[in-house]
C-alpha positions in Angstrom: 89.4 36.2 -90.4 86.4 35.6 -88.1 84.4 38.8 -88.4 81.5 39.1 -85.5 78.4 41.5 -86.4 79.5 43.7 -83.4 83.5 43.6 -85.0 82.4 44.6 -88.3 83.7 47.9 -89.1 81.3 50.6 -91.3 82.4 51.7 -95.0 83.3 55.2 -93.8 85.0 53.9 -90.7 87.6 51.6 -92.8 88.1 54.3 -94.9 89.1 56.7 -92.5 91.6 54.1 -91.0 92.9 52.8 -94.1 93.6 56.3 -95.8 95.9 57.2 -92.8 98.1 54.2 -92.8 100.4 52.5 -95.6 102.1 49.3 -94.6 100.6 46.5 -95.3 101.1 42.6 -95.6 100.2 41.8 -99.6 99.4 37.6 -100.1 99.3 35.8 -103.5 98.5 32.5 -103.6 101.2 30.1 -104.7 101.4 28.4 -108.3 100.9 25.0 -108.7 99.9 24.3 -105.1 103.2 26.3 -103.6 102.4 28.0 -99.9 101.1 31.2 -100.4 103.6 34.3 -101.0 103.8 37.0 -98.4 105.4 40.6 -99.3 105.1 43.1 -96.6 104.9 46.5 -98.6 103.9 50.1 -98.5 100.9 51.1 -100.6 99.1 54.0 -101.3 95.0 53.9 -100.6 93.7 57.4 -101.8 89.9 57.4 -100.3 89.4 60.7 -102.2 87.2 58.8 -105.0 85.0 56.4 -103.2 84.1 55.4 -106.7 87.3 53.8 -107.5 88.8 52.0 -105.0 92.5 51.2 -105.9 95.8 50.7 -104.3 99.1 51.4 -105.6 102.6 49.9 -105.0 105.5 48.9 -106.6 107.7 46.0 -105.8 111.4 45.1 -107.1 111.1 43.0 -110.6 112.7 39.9 -109.0 110.5 39.3 -106.1 109.2 36.0 -106.0 105.5 37.2 -105.9 105.2 38.0 -109.6 105.1 34.3 -110.8 102.1 33.9 -108.2 100.4 36.9 -109.6 100.8 35.8 -112.8 99.2 32.4 -112.0 96.5 34.1 -110.3 95.9 38.0 -110.3 93.1 37.8 -107.0 95.6 38.7 -104.4 94.7 40.0 -100.6 96.0 43.1 -98.8 95.8 42.7 -94.8 96.6 45.7 -92.7 96.5 45.5 -88.9 97.5 47.8 -86.7 96.1 49.7 -83.0 96.7 46.1 -81.3 97.1 45.3 -77.9 97.3 41.9 -75.6 94.2 42.3 -73.0 95.0 40.6 -69.9 92.6 38.2 -68.7 91.9 40.0 -65.0 91.2 43.0 -67.2 88.0 41.5 -68.3 86.7 39.5 -65.7 83.0 40.3 -65.0 81.2 41.8 -61.8 81.6 39.0 -59.0 84.2 36.8 -61.0 87.6 36.3 -59.5 90.2 38.5 -61.6 92.0 34.8 -62.4 89.2 33.5 -63.9 89.0 36.3 -66.6 89.6 35.7 -70.2 92.5 37.3 -72.5 91.9 38.7 -75.2 93.7 41.1 -78.5 92.5 44.2 -79.6 93.2 44.9 -83.1 92.1 46.6 -86.1 92.1 44.8 -89.2 91.6 45.3 -93.1 91.5 43.2 -95.4 91.5 44.1 -99.1 90.4 41.2 -101.6 92.0 42.6 -104.9 92.4 42.4 -108.5 95.7 42.7 -109.6 97.0 44.8 -112.9 100.7 44.4 -113.4 102.3 48.0 -114.9 105.2 47.8 -116.8 105.1 50.6 -119.0 107.7 52.9 -117.9 105.3 56.4 -118.0 102.9 54.6 -116.4 105.2 53.7 -113.6 106.6 56.8 -113.1 103.5 58.4 -112.7 102.5 55.9 -110.0 106.0 56.5 -108.2 105.6 59.9 -108.6 102.4 59.7 -106.5 103.5 57.4 -103.9 106.4 60.2 -103.1 104.2 62.7 -102.7 102.4 60.9 -100.1 105.1 59.1 -98.2 107.2 62.7 -98.5 105.4 66.0 -98.9 107.5 68.3 -97.6 110.8 66.5 -99.2 111.8 67.8 -102.4 112.7 65.1 -105.2 114.0 64.7 -108.7 110.8 64.1 -111.1 111.2 60.8 -112.5 111.1 60.8 -116.1 111.8 57.4 -118.1 115.4 57.6 -119.7 116.6 60.5 -117.5 118.7 60.5 -114.5 118.6 59.9 -112.1 115.8 57.8 -111.5 114.3 56.9 -115.3 117.0 54.5 -115.7 116.0 52.7 -112.6 112.3 51.8 -113.9 113.6 48.7 -115.4 114.1 47.2 -111.8 110.5 47.5 -111.0 107.1 46.8 -111.7 103.9 48.5 -110.8 100.6 47.2 -109.2 97.3 48.5 -109.3 95.0 46.8 -107.4 91.4 47.3 -108.0 89.3 46.4 -104.8 86.5 43.8 -105.1 86.1 42.9 -101.4 86.5 43.9 -98.3 86.8 42.9 -94.6 86.8 45.3 -92.2 87.2 44.3 -88.2 87.5 45.9 -85.1 87.9 43.8 -82.4 87.5 46.1 -78.8 85.2 44.4 -76.8 82.0 46.2 -78.5 80.0 43.3 -77.1 80.8 43.8 -73.2 79.2 46.7 -71.3 80.5 50.2 -71.7 81.7 50.1 -67.8 84.5 47.4 -68.9 85.7 48.9 -72.2 86.4 52.0 -69.9 88.2 50.7 -67.4 90.6 48.8 -69.6 91.0 51.8 -71.4 92.5 53.4 -68.0 94.2 50.6 -67.9 95.8 50.7 -71.7 96.9 54.5 -70.1 98.5 53.2 -67.5 100.4 50.1 -68.8 101.5 52.2 -71.8 103.2 50.3 -74.0 104.4 51.4 -77.3 101.1 49.9 -79.3 98.8 50.3 -75.7 98.0 54.6 -77.1 96.4 53.7 -80.4 94.5 50.3 -78.9 93.2 52.7 -76.3 92.0 55.4 -79.1 90.3 52.7 -81.1 88.4 51.5 -77.7 87.0 54.8 -76.7 86.0 55.8 -80.1 84.3 52.2 -80.6 82.8 53.0 -77.0 81.4 56.3 -77.8 80.2 55.5 -80.9 77.6 52.9 -79.2 76.0 55.5 -77.9 73.2 54.2 -75.7 73.3 50.8 -76.7 74.8 49.4 -73.7 76.3 46.8 -72.7 76.1 43.3 -74.2 75.2 44.2 -78.1 75.7 40.8 -79.4 72.7 40.7 -82.3 73.0 42.5 -85.2 71.5 45.5 -84.0 73.9 46.0 -81.4 76.6 45.4 -83.7 75.4 48.2 -85.9 74.9 50.6 -83.1 78.7 49.8 -82.6 80.0 50.2 -85.8 78.6 54.1 -86.6 81.6 55.7 -88.3 82.9 57.9 -86.5 85.5 60.8 -88.1 88.9 60.4 -86.1 
């Protein structure tokens, strides 16, 4: 994934963003030169302990990804959200005919390069599942997951757990930070008016990034401008 200096997300920024999302695409290199294996999956990322960056998930035992993981435990988990197509006329510079504007895509995408550890111990799988359930359905009662005990314990043999130790993070927030603030503001208004399903999320990120620029102004194309554009902002 290409990340320009003005697109790169700051550490606190991607952590806040990722901690509020729980579905991504797990990619493993195919064994013996086969095509990569891609698995859409829910996951758990807990940003409460920044000294132990780890992602937890589980998959069905028959999943073809296990052979790829055994061949190479180095995986990538890609999470993408808050995306929108931006038509060319919305981005035409002042003095340029609208039909000569260049379209683009807005999106946030965080790629986690990880080293995988497979979890097969029943008690460890139960603990992993319990953490996921507490995250995904905190207001819904459920029976304890106890190995060997009904109703869930006997199902543990049908899954395998994964602990993904994060070794590298590639965070991209592509919202025209290189363009003038005035253009970002105008595009935000157009997204509000168009109001397609993903437009509100893209607009939120666009305005957050715009406001984080402060007085940096437009065309923040250098390293300094990129740093200003990625100032962490809680949201």
